[in-house]
C-alpha positions as CSV (number, residue, x, y, z in Angstrom):
1,X,-14.4,-15.6,15.5
2,X,-14.5,-11.9,15.6
3,X,-15.6,-10.3,12.3
4,X,-13.9,-7.0,11.2
5,X,-15.1,-4.4,8.7
6,X,-11.7,-3.7,6.9
7,X,-8.7,-6.0,6.9
8,X,-5.2,-5.3,5.6
9,X,-2.2,-7.5,4.7
10,X,0.9,-7.0,2.7
11,X,3.5,-9.0,0.8
12,X,5.8,-9.2,-2.1
13,X,3.8,-12.0,-3.7
14,X,6.8,-12.7,-6.1
15,X,6.4,-16.2,-7.5
16,X,2.8,-16.5,-6.0
17,X,2.3,-19.8,-4.2
18,X,-0.1,-21.7,-1.9
19,X,1.2,-19.9,1.2
20,X,0.2,-16.6,-0.3
21,X,-3.2,-17.9,-1.2
22,X,-3.7,-19.4,2.3
23,X,-3.1,-16.0,4.1
24,X,-5.4,-14.2,1.7
25,X,-8.2,-16.8,2.1
26,X,-7.9,-16.9,5.9
27,X,-7.7,-13.0,6.1
28,X,-11.0,-12.7,4.1
29,X,-12.7,-15.1,6.5
30,X,-12.2,-12.4,9.2
31,X,-13.2,-9.3,7.4
32,X,-15.9,-7.9,5.0
33,X,-13.3,-5.9,2.9
34,X,-9.7,-7.0,2.4
35,X,-7.1,-4.6,1.3
36,X,-3.8,-6.1,0.1
37,X,-0.6,-4.0,-0.1
38,X,1.7,-5.5,-2.8
39,X,5.3,-4.4,-2.4
40,X,6.7,-2.3,-5.2
41,X,9.8,-3.5,-7.0
42,X,11.7,-0.6,-5.4
43,X,10.7,-1.6,-1.9
44,X,11.7,-5.2,-2.5
45,X,15.1,-4.1,-3.8
46,X,15.7,-1.7,-0.9
47,X,14.4,-4.0,1.9
48,X,15.6,-7.4,0.7
49,X,18.3,-6.5,-1.8
50,X,16.6,-8.8,-4.3
51,X,15.5,-8.2,-7.9
52,X,11.9,-9.3,-8.4
53,X,11.1,-12.2,-10.7
54,X,7.6,-10.8,-11.6
55,X,7.3,-7.0,-12.0
56,X,4.9,-5.1,-9.6
57,X,2.2,-4.5,-12.2
58,X,1.9,-8.3,-12.9
59,X,2.1,-9.2,-9.2
60,X,-0.6,-6.7,-8.4
61,X,-2.8,-8.0,-11.2
62,X,-2.4,-11.6,-10.0
63,X,-3.4,-10.6,-6.4
64,X,-6.2,-8.5,-7.6
65,X,-7.7,-11.4,-9.6
66,X,-8.0,-13.5,-6.4
67,X,-11.6,-13.7,-5.2
68,X,-10.7,-13.0,-1.6
69,X,-9.1,-9.7,-2.4
70,X,-11.3,-6.5,-2.6
71,X,-8.6,-3.9,-3.2
72,X,-4.9,-3.9,-4.1
73,X,-2.7,-1.0,-3.2
74,X,1.1,-0.5,-3.7
75,X,3.2,-1.0,-0.6
76,X,5.9,1.6,-1.0
77,X,7.5,1.4,2.5
78,X,7.2,-0.8,5.6
79,X,5.4,1.8,7.7
80,X,2.4,-0.2,8.8
81,X,1.0,2.6,10.9
82,X,1.3,5.0,8.0
83,X,-0.8,2.4,6.0
84,X,-3.4,2.5,8.7
85,X,-3.6,6.3,8.5
86,X,-4.3,6.0,4.8
87,X,-6.6,3.0,4.7
88,X,-8.2,3.0,8.2
89,X,-8.4,-0.8,8.6
90,X,-9.6,-2.5,11.8
91,X,-7.2,-5.5,11.6
92,X,-3.9,-6.4,10.1
93,X,-3.0,-10.0,9.1
94,X,0.6,-11.2,9.2
95,X,2.4,-14.5,8.9
96,X,3.6,-15.7,12.3
97,X,7.2,-15.7,11.0
98,X,7.0,-12.0,11.7
99,X,5.7,-12.3,15.3
100,X,8.1,-10.6,17.8
101,X,10.2,-8.9,15.1
102,X,10.9,-5.2,15.8
103,X,8.8,-4.0,12.8
104,X,5.6,-5.7,14.1
105,X,6.3,-5.3,17.8
106,X,6.3,-1.5,17.2
107,X,3.3,-1.7,14.9
108,X,1.3,-3.7,17.5
109,X,1.9,-1.0,20.1
110,X,0.8,1.8,17.8
111,X,-2.2,-0.2,16.6
112,X,-3.3,-1.0,20.2
113,X,-3.7,2.8,20.8
114,X,-6.1,3.1,17.9
115,X,-8.0,-0.2,18.4
116,X,-6.5,-2.1,15.5
117,X,-5.9,-5.8,16.1
118,X,-3.0,-7.8,14.6
119,X,-3.8,-11.5,13.7
120,X,-0.9,-13.8,13.0
121,X,-1.5,-16.8,10.7
122,X,0.7,-19.9,10.7
123,X,3.6,-19.7,8.2
124,X,3.5,-22.3,5.4
125,X,6.7,-24.0,6.3
126,X,7.1,-26.1,3.2
127,X,7.0,-23.3,0.7
128,X,8.3,-19.7,0.3
129,X,9.5,-17.5,-2.5
130,X,13.0,-17.7,-0.9
131,X,12.8,-21.5,-1.0
132,X,11.6,-21.4,-4.6
133,X,14.5,-19.2,-5.6
134,X,17.0,-21.5,-4.0
135,X,15.4,-24.6,-5.6
136,X,15.5,-22.9,-9.0
137,X,19.2,-22.0,-8.5
138,X,20.1,-25.5,-7.6
139,X,18.2,-27.1,-10.4
140,X,20.4,-29.4,-12.5
141,X,20.1,-29.4,-16.3
142,X,19.9,-32.9,-17.7
143,X,21.1,-33.6,-21.2
144,X,18.2,-35.6,-22.5
145,X,20.2,-36.8,-25.5
146,X,22.2,-39.0,-23.3
147,X,19.1,-40.7,-22.0
148,X,17.8,-41.7,-25.4
């Protein structure tokens, strides 16, 4: 396994779950210093048209407390090359559900020109924030008084 000096990954990290932890843990195995861009509330609203469950400051604090993370920065837009210009990472880590999508196909081309690798990790199929939202919306409320 190639070891990198500075790694970078991003995410909303709303309703933090094991899939989030897995990508952070695996990313840290590949680099000495891991920078994590946490999407701002405004970016999530504009990009996904979703209101966050957990506000940015709290999501950033959760991610920052994880032992695999060396630095948390706000992700204010989806410009991955712009992030490289600011943070000068050697590798970017992404879930493989993004592989082949226009955003990352374009980023890979630009990164190749400056020697930055993109590593895709397997998506955790059984869990996602979107799935959690759906499960919570479908939850049935049981009247416990009827069961007594």
